[in-house]
N, C-alpha and C positions, 0 to 999 in steps of 0.2 A: 280644356277647361273642365269638361264633364268628368274626365278621368281623374283629375286632381281632387275634385269634390268627393268622388266616391272613395278614393284612397284616404282622404282626410277623415271622412265619416267612419271608415273601417278602423283607422288608427285610434280615433277617439273612443269608439266602442270597445276596442281591446284594452285601452288604458282604464276605462271605467270598470270593466269586468275584472281586471287584475287588481284594481284598487279594492273592489268589494271582497274578492277572495282573500286577499292578504289581510284586510281589516277584520274579517270574521275569524280567521284562523288564529289570530293573536289573542283573542279573548278566552279561548278554551283553557290555556295554561294559567291565566290569571284566576279563573274560577276555581281550578284545582288547587292552586296555592292558597286561596282564601279559605277553602274548606278545612285545611289543617290549622288555621288560626282560631277557629271558633270553639275549640274544646275548652270547656271550663268545668272543673270538678269542684264540688262543694266539700270543704273540710271544716268540720265544726266540732265543738266540744259540747254541743247541746245533748239532751237526753236521747235523741233519736239520731243515730249515725246514718249518714247518707251514702254508705258504701253500696247499697243495692241500687240507688239512683245512679251512682257513678258507673257501676258495671253495666247498667242498662244503656247509659249514654255511649259507652265504649262499643257495645254490641251494635247499636243502631247507627252510629257514625261510620261503621264499616260498610254499611249499605251504600251503593253508588248513588241512589236517588236522594238520600238524606244529606242536607247541607249543614244542619245544626239541630241540636236536641237540648231541651231543658227538662229536668226531671227532679221530683222530690218524692221521698217516701216517708210513710209513717211506719208504725210497727207491723201492719198487715196490708197496707195499700201502697200502690205506686202510681203516681200521676206523671204522665209523659206528654210533652208537646213536641212535635216534630216539624221542622221547617224543610220544605221540599224545594228542589231546584225548579226553575220556571217551566221547562218542558215536561217535567215529570208531574206537574200539577194536574195534568189530564188523567193521571192514574192514581189519584189520591186514595180512592177506596182500596185498591189492591196494595198500595204501599202501607196503608194503615193496617190492613188485614195481615199482611206479612209481618209487620212489626209486632202486632199483637201476638201472633203465634210464636215468634221467636222469644218474646219476653215471658209468655206463659210457660214455655219449655224451660227457660232459665230459672224462673221463680214460681214454681207451682203453688207455693203457700201464700202468695200475694194476690190481691185483687188488683188488676191492672186496668187503668183507663188511659186511652191514647187519644190525642187530638191533633189535627193538622191545622187548626184555626190559629191565625196570627194573634188574636186576643189572648187565647190560652197560653201561647208561647210567651207573651209579654208578662202575663200574670205569674207564671211559673218562674220567669226570669227575676221578677221582683222578689218573690219568696226565696229564691236561691240567694239573692244578694243579702236579704235579711239574715238568713242562716249563716252565710259566710261572715258577716260582721258580728255574729252572736248577739244581735240586738233583740232577738225574739225569745219570748218565754214560752213554756210549754202550752199554756192556755191560748196565747196568741197564735202559736203555730197551729194548734188544732182548729182554731176559728178560721184562719186563712186557708187551711187545707180543706175544711168542709165547704167553704165558700167557692173555692176553685173547683172542687169535686162536683158541687151542684151545678155550676156553670157548664162543666163538661158533660154532665148527664143530660142537661137541657138540649144540647146540640145533637145528641145521638138519636 
């Protein structure tokens, strides 16, 4: 009787461990597949072309830690919001610093502001959507750009 209980406990323990291991390993592929789906480039016929922002997105999405990027540029400034994977959030400062140096090397003529804050990510996403729909005029774009820029500077 004692031997059967010990064997039963051992079998239940092994089943539990196998369940946890197989459950955790399946999620890593799903996360990698989702990373490729988040790329959105802004194509607009507005006075300010977003090619610099699109190039910045391509560069930062190549980084392993970055899961999504939103970016908008004016004629001399580039605003970038980076979304970082869960475990890499512990290294936000180093990810932000690395992204800043990469973009400064790519665009030396631009003033670059980078944020890892979720609110900035959402604000830039909304501005990107306005640009994509061509619903924003130059004055409105400058106003939104200045507002987001001041919010980003407050956080720094």
